[in-house]
ZAMARGU-4260 file (C-alpha; in steps of 0.2 Angstrom, whole numbers, plus 5000, padded with zeros to 4 digits):
<rodrens>
0) 5000/5000/5000 | 5005/5018/4997 | 5002/5031/5010 | 4998/5048/5003 | 4997/5063/5015
5) 4994/5081/5010 | 4986/5097/5014 | 4972/5102/5001 | 4961/5118/5000 | 4943/5117/5008
10) 4927/5126/5001 | 4915/5127/5016 | 4903/5139/5009 | 4888/5128/5003 | 4873/5122/5012
15) 4870/5107/5001 | 4882/5098/4988 | 4875/5086/4976 | 4885/5074/4968 | 4881/5068/4951
20) 4872/5078/4937 | 4860/5066/4929 | 4842/5068/4930 | 4840/5065/4949 | 4855/5077/4952
25) 4848/5090/4941 | 4832/5091/4950 | 4840/5089/4967 | 4851/5104/4964 | 4837/5114/4957
30) 4824/5110/4971 | 4837/5114/4985 | 4843/5131/4978 | 4823/5133/4975 | 4822/5132/4994
35) 4836/5145/4997 | 4850/5134/5002 | 4866/5138/4993 | 4869/5123/4982 | 4884/5116/4972
40) 4881/5101/4958 | 4897/5092/4955 | 4897/5082/4938 | 4912/5073/4932 | 4907/5075/4913
45) 4906/5091/4904 | 4886/5091/4903 | 4871/5088/4913 | 4859/5075/4910 | 4868/5058/4911
50) 4860/5045/4900 | 4848/5057/4891 | 4862/5067/4885 | 4879/5061/4885 | 4872/5043/4886
55) 4861/5046/4869 | 4846/5036/4877 | 4834/5041/4862 | 4818/5042/4872 | 4809/5044/4889
60) 4801/5029/4898 | 4784/5034/4899 | 4778/5048/4909 | 4760/5043/4912 | 4751/5029/4921
65) 4741/5027/4904 | 4728/5039/4910 | 4738/5054/4916 | 4757/5060/4918 | 4762/5055/4935
70) 4779/5062/4936 | 4776/5080/4939 | 4784/5095/4947 | 4802/5100/4939 | 4801/5083/4930
75) 4786/5088/4920 | 4794/5105/4917 | 4809/5096/4910 | 4799/5085/4899 | 4788/5098/4892
80) 4802/5110/4888 | 4811/5097/4878 | 4795/5094/4868 | 4797/5111/4862 | 4812/5106/4853
85) 4806/5091/4845 | 4792/5096/4833 | 4788/5079/4826 | 4782/5075/4844 | 4764/5079/4848
90) 4762/5090/4864 | 4750/5078/4871 | 4762/5063/4869 | 4767/5056/4886 | 4775/5039/4883
95) 4791/5034/4874 | 4794/5052/4869 | 4810/5055/4859 | 4825/5064/4867 | 4835/5077/4857
100) 4850/5077/4868 | 4858/5095/4863 | 4843/5103/4867 | 4841/5094/4883 | 4859/5099/4890
105) 4853/5117/4888 | 4837/5114/4897 | 4846/5106/4911 | 4859/5119/4912 | 4845/5132/4914
110) 4835/5124/4926 | 4850/5121/4938 | 4858/5138/4936 | 4840/5146/4933 | 4837/5143/4953
115) 4854/5149/4958 | 4863/5132/4960 | 4882/5132/4954 | 4888/5119/4943 | 4906/5112/4943
120) 4910/5101/4928 | 4924/5089/4924 | 4927/5085/4942 | 4927/5068/4950 | 4922/5063/4967
125) 4938/5054/4974 | 4935/5051/4993 | 4923/5054/5007 | 4928/5060/5026 | 4916/5053/5038
130) 4917/5053/5058 | 4912/5039/5069 | 4895/5046/5071 | 4889/5044/5053 | 4892/5062/5048
135) 4901/5066/5032 | 4913/5079/5036 | 4919/5083/5018 | 4921/5077/5001 | 4937/5075/4992
140) 4936/5079/4973 | 4949/5080/4959 | 4949/5090/4943 | 4962/5101/4932 | 4964/5113/4949
145) 4970/5096/4958 | 4962/5089/4974 | 4950/5100/4985 | 4939/5098/5000 | 4922/5103/5000
150) 4911/5104/5016 | 4892/5106/5017 | 4879/5103/5029 | 4869/5089/5019 | 4875/5079/5004
155) 4864/5071/4990 | 4872/5056/4981 | 4865/5056/4963 | 4880/5045/4956 | 4870/5031/4951
160) 4882/5020/4958 | 4880/5026/4976 | 4898/5031/4976 | 4896/5045/4989 | 4887/5034/5001
165) 4899/5019/4998 | 4913/5029/5001 | 4906/5036/5017 | 4904/5018/5024 | 4885/5014/5019
170) 4879/4997/5018 | 4874/4992/5000 | 4869/4977/4989 | 4876/4974/4971 | 4868/4962/4959
175) 4863/4945/4963 | 4871/4934/4977 | 4887/4931/4966 | 4888/4949/4961 | 4882/4947/4943
180) 4874/4963/4935 | 4863/4965/4920 | 4872/4969/4904 | 4875/4987/4899 | 4872/4995/4882
185) 4881/5008/4872 | 4868/5020/4863 | 4871/5027/4847 | 4865/5038/4833 | 4862/5037/4814
190) 4861/5051/4803 | 4856/5052/4784 | 4842/5039/4787 | 4828/5040/4775 | 4813/5044/4787
195) 4799/5038/4774 | 4809/5021/4772 | 4810/5021/4791 | 4793/5023/4795 | 4787/5011/4782
200) 4800/4998/4784 | 4796/4980/4790 | 4795/4976/4808 | 4812/4978/4816 | 4810/4972/4834
205) 4807/4953/4840 | 4811/4936/4835 | 4799/4938/4821 | 4806/4955/4816 | 4822/4960/4805
210) 4834/4959/4820 | 4829/4940/4823 | 4832/4937/4805 | 4849/4945/4807 | 4853/4935/4822
215) 4848/4919/4814 | 4858/4922/4799 | 4873/4925/4809 | 4883/4936/4797 | 4885/4950/4811
220) 4892/4940/4826 | 4895/4955/4838 | 4875/4958/4838 | 4872/4948/4853 | 4853/4949/4857
225) 4836/4955/4851 | 4838/4972/4860 | 4836/4985/4848 | 4825/5001/4854 | 4824/5016/4841
230) 4816/5032/4839 | 4817/5048/4827 | 4827/5060/4837 | 4829/5073/4822 | 4828/5077/4804
235) 4836/5061/4796 | 4842/5055/4813 | 4838/5039/4822 | 4843/5037/4840 | 4847/5019/4845
240) 4847/5010/4862 | 4853/4992/4855 | 4863/4978/4860 | 4870/4971/4876 | 4888/4971/4883
245) 4890/4958/4897 | 4901/4958/4912 | 4903/4976/4913 | 4902/4983/4931 | 4901/5003/4932
250) 4911/5002/4949 | 4926/4993/4939 | 4935/5006/4926 | 4944/4992/4918 | 4928/4983/4914
255) 4919/4999/4908 | 4935/5002/4896 | 4932/4985/4888 | 4914/4988/4886 | 4917/5005/4878
260) 4929/4999/4865 | 4916/4984/4861 | 4902/4996/4862 | 4909/5006/4847 | 4912/4992/4837
265) 4895/4985/4840 | 4887/5001/4834 | 4896/5000/4818 | 4890/4982/4817 | 4872/4988/4819
270) 4875/5000/4804 | 4882/4988/4793 | 4868/4976/4797 | 4854/4988/4795 | 4861/4994/4779
275) 4860/4976/4771 | 4843/4971/4778 | 4834/4987/4778 | 4842/4998/4764 | 4827/5008/4760
280) 4829/5017/4776 | 4848/5014/4781 | 4856/5012/4765 | 4866/5029/4767 | 4865/5029/4786
285) 4880/5037/4794 | 4886/5032/4812 | 4887/5050/4819 | 4890/5046/4837 | 4891/5034/4851
290) 4887/5037/4868 | 4900/5046/4880 | 4894/5035/4894 | 4890/5017/4896 | 4872/5013/4898
295) 4873/5005/4915 | 4857/4996/4922 | 4863/4991/4939 | 4877/4992/4952 | 4875/4996/4970
300) 4859/4999/4979 | 4860/5006/4996 | 4852/4998/5012 | 4840/5011/5017 | 4828/5015/5032
305) 4816/5005/5021 | 4819/4993/5007 | 4806/4993/4993 | 4801/4976/4990 | 4793/4966/4976
310) 4778/4964/4986 | 4776/4982/4987 | 4777/4984/4969 | 4765/4969/4965 | 4752/4977/4978
315) 4753/4995/4971 | 4757/5001/4989 | 4755/5018/4995 | 4766/5025/5010 | 4763/5038/5023
320) 4781/5045/5019 | 4780/5043/5000 | 4789/5056/4991 | 4784/5051/4972 | 4774/5038/4962
325) 4780/5026/4950 | 4770/5016/4936 | 4785/5009/4925 | 4786/4991/4923 | 4800/4979/4929
330) 4812/4981/4915 | 4827/4969/4918 | 4839/4964/4904 | 4844/4946/4911 | 4836/4930/4906
335) 4834/4924/4924 | 4828/4940/4931 | 4816/4942/4917 | 4809/4924/4919 | 4806/4929/4939
340) 4797/4946/4934 | 4786/4938/4920 | 4782/4924/4932 | 4777/4935/4947 | 4772/4952/4940
345) 4760/4958/4927 | 4762/4975/4919 | 4752/4989/4929 | 4734/4993/4922 | 4728/5011/4918
350) 4729/5022/4933 | 4740/5010/4944 | 4756/5016/4951 | 4766/5013/4968 | 4773/5024/4980
355) 4792/5027/4985 | 4795/5031/5004 | 4806/5044/5008 | 4815/5031/5019 | 4821/5022/5003
360) 4832/5039/5001 | 4840/5038/5018 | 4855/5027/5020 | 4857/5016/5036 | 4872/5024/5046
365) 4874/5040/5039 | 4865/5056/5046 | 4868/5069/5033 | 4866/5061/5017 | 4852/5056/5005
370) 4853/5046/4990 | 4842/5049/4974 | 4841/5039/4957 | 4843/5020/4952 | 4854/5016/4969
375) 4840/5019/4982 | 4835/5006/4994 | 4825/4993/4985 | 4825/4974/4980 | 4834/4969/4965
380) 4819/4966/4954 | 4811/4983/4959 | 4827/4992/4955 | 4822/4987/4936 | 4807/4999/4937
385) 4814/5013/4948 | 4830/5015/4938 | 4824/5025/4923 | 4824/5044/4920 | 4806/5051/4924
390) 4805/5043/4941 | 4823/5049/4945 | 4818/5066/4940 | 4804/5065/4953 | 4814/5058/4967
395) 4828/5070/4964 | 4816/5084/4967 | 4811/5077/4983 | 4828/5074/4988 | 4833/5091/4986
400) 4819/5099/4994 | 4823/5087/5010 | 4841/5092/5010 | 4836/5110/5011 | 4825/5106/5025
405) 4837/5096/5034 | 4851/5111/5034 | 4838/5118/5046 | 4836/5103/5057 | 4854/5100/5062
410) 4860/5093/5047 | 4851/5076/5050 | 4840/5071/5035 | 4829/5060/5047 | 4824/5075/5059
415) 4814/5084/5045 | 4796/5086/5045 | 4792/5073/5032 | 4774/5079/5031 | 4780/5096/5027
420) 4791/5090/5014 | 4776/5082/5006 | 4766/5097/5008 | 4780/5107/4999 | 4781/5094/4984
425) 4763/5094/4982 | 4764/5114/4981 | 4776/5113/4968 | 4765/5101/4957 | 4771/5083/4963
430) 4759/5068/4962 | 4758/5059/4978 | 4745/5051/4987
</rodrens>
């Protein structure tokens, strides 16, 4: 082992620090600043938005319960603002709405800075200093200025991998009992697509679709599975969430490196296959971009004060401390898990949803930390539902508001008035029961 000792500068001017600028981090920072807390949002890339921007996910998961929009407040604000930049999308569309990533980057920038939060890009969380009582004393970050410490009253972990909570010593689970994780995907964009040919081409998805034929013919061996979601994201431009990359763990940089290299080759393989099998749409298509982020479906899940269970999901439970609702189906990309979900759980019907308790955001053993996003406290199957962007937006707003309240309650996230939190969320347009 190498012992490294050094004094570094510290900034203790912030009330709330949010680490991770994906959907949950953006709404958390905006909501915290909206409540009057001096807020810093730290993001390791050069843009906000996570998988919807840098990751090139081509569409939002459904925003409705098939009757009404249920991810409201700041989530609905972001959703509706982006639709103004996609004229091929109807204003009334709520489900599987395409994402135009460059517009979404600007929308998130304006959302966060518009409420007064400060953003720090190209900055990595390096470590966390925690005392023996479960209080985070400071976080250590690294960027072009070197190492620096930041001290706040409350911290919100929106890293997706629960990095802050993990470094602080929180308990967590990851994958199955053997540590196996769902595969990742590297999204990509094809331009110069014939849109009329695309709209009239034969069925692409499923074993009885073109992708099934591609797999059976075996001419493109890098394409491993039937997974191929796609949407029109701009003129002559189709975004793809396609293919699976196995044995990737976002907490292990070596596996992510290998996955990114393979993912770029896989994207080109898809272009070639689509050109051959669907020339009317993709005959002259150009692979214009692959994601700057690997699409990760699961890593760590914190052990919180409450673990949301499959039974909670199946029974559409409501909780006295719920901070948002969720209606997305259990979407897992693992044959064993998918069979388990199919055998136990049907998709929700119209108007059905379940609550997410505030206690799923509070890591056991930590006093001044909240977690929002796909790493909240849930059973593994349920994580397949709560991991997607609309619900992350909703829980991020709740976490930001709660963190601001905690700064006035001795920095303890468990000492806030949860019913007042719910009242404020309702005042800001949230949907909770």
